[in-house]
C-alpha positions in Angstrom: 0.0 0.0 0.0 1.1 3.5 -0.6 2.2 5.6 2.4 -0.6 8.2 1.7 -3.3 5.6 2.1 -1.9 4.2 5.3 -1.6 7.8 6.6 -5.3 8.4 5.9 -6.4 5.2 7.8 -4.4 5.9 11.0 -6.7 8.6 12.4 -9.8 6.7 11.2 -8.8 3.5 13.0 -7.7 5.5 16.1 -11.1 7.3 16.3 -13.1 4.0 15.7 -11.1 2.0 18.3 -11.4 4.8 20.9 -15.1 5.0 20.3 -15.5 1.2 20.6 -13.6 1.2 23.9 -15.7 4.0 25.3 -19.0 2.5 24.2 -18.0 -0.9 25.7 -16.9 0.7 29.0 -20.2 2.6 29.4 -22.3 -0.4 28.3 -20.6 -2.8 30.8 -20.8 -0.2 33.6 -24.6 0.2 33.0 -25.0 -3.6 32.9 -23.2 -3.9 36.2 -25.6 -1.3 37.8 -28.6 -3.1 36.3 -27.5 -6.4 37.8 -27.1 -4.7 41.2 -30.6 -3.2 41.0 -32.0 -6.6 39.9 -30.6 -8.2 43.0 -32.4 -5.7 45.1 -29.5 -4.2 46.9 -30.1 -1.0 48.9 -28.2 2.2 48.3 -25.9 1.6 51.2 -25.0 -1.9 49.8 -24.3 -0.5 46.4 -22.1 2.2 47.9 -20.2 -0.5 49.9 -19.8 -2.6 46.8 -18.2 0.2 44.8 -15.9 1.2 47.8 -14.6 -2.4 48.1 -14.0 -2.5 44.3 -11.9 0.7 44.3 -8.1 0.3 44.6 -6.6 3.1 46.7 -3.1 2.7 45.2 -4.1 3.1 41.5 -2.3 6.4 41.0 0.8 5.1 42.7 0.8 2.1 40.3 0.3 4.4 37.3 3.1 6.6 38.5 5.5 3.6 38.8 4.6 2.4 35.3 5.1 5.9 33.7 8.4 6.4 35.5 9.6 3.0 34.2 8.4 3.9 30.7 10.4 7.1 30.8 13.5 5.3 32.2 13.2 2.7 29.4 12.9 5.4 26.8 15.9 7.2 28.1 18.0 4.1 28.4 17.0 3.1 24.8 18.0 6.5 23.5 21.4 6.4 25.2 22.1 2.8 24.0 21.0 3.8 20.4 23.4 6.7 20.4 26.2 4.6 21.9 25.9 1.5 19.7 24.2 3.0 16.5 21.6 0.1 16.5 18.0 1.1 16.1 16.4 -1.8 18.1 17.4 -0.5 21.5 14.6 2.0 22.0 11.6 -0.4 21.6 13.4 -3.2 23.4 14.3 -1.1 26.5 10.9 0.6 26.5 9.1 -2.8 26.6 11.5 -4.5 29.0 11.6 -1.7 31.6 7.9 -0.9 31.3 7.2 -4.7 31.8 9.4 -4.6 34.9 7.5 -1.5 36.0 4.2 -3.4 35.8 5.6 -6.2 37.9 7.0 -3.7 40.5 3.8 -1.8 40.6 1.8 -5.0 41.2 4.2 -6.1 44.0 4.0 -2.7 45.7 0.2 -2.7 45.5 0.0 -6.2 47.0 2.4 -5.2 49.8 0.5 -2.0 50.6 -2.8 -3.9 50.5 -1.5 -6.5 53.0 -0.2 -3.7 55.2 -3.6 -2.0 55.2 -5.4 -5.3 56.0 -3.2 -5.9 59.1 -4.1 -2.5 60.6 
């Protein structure tokens, strides 16, 4: 395919996939609420259900993942300049971001256990 044709399809695919993700999110959220209503839960029980579902360390996990992404990008750029090989940037970004996901999960588990013991 010509580069111009691919360039036209990129924003179209991006907009369609973003729309599908948003519609699916709102649909599943409304289905969840309908199921809670069908079970006959009171307002206090619904509130308790959503409070239990919420993770208090979400922003910490996102921060760890974003920091690891930035470190991976920086390391990849340094290695590319040092070795003149183009594969270092995606390799280090994926490797360090993957490690960031693992670290964020372990930190979240540790903090949840600490909160349960209190």
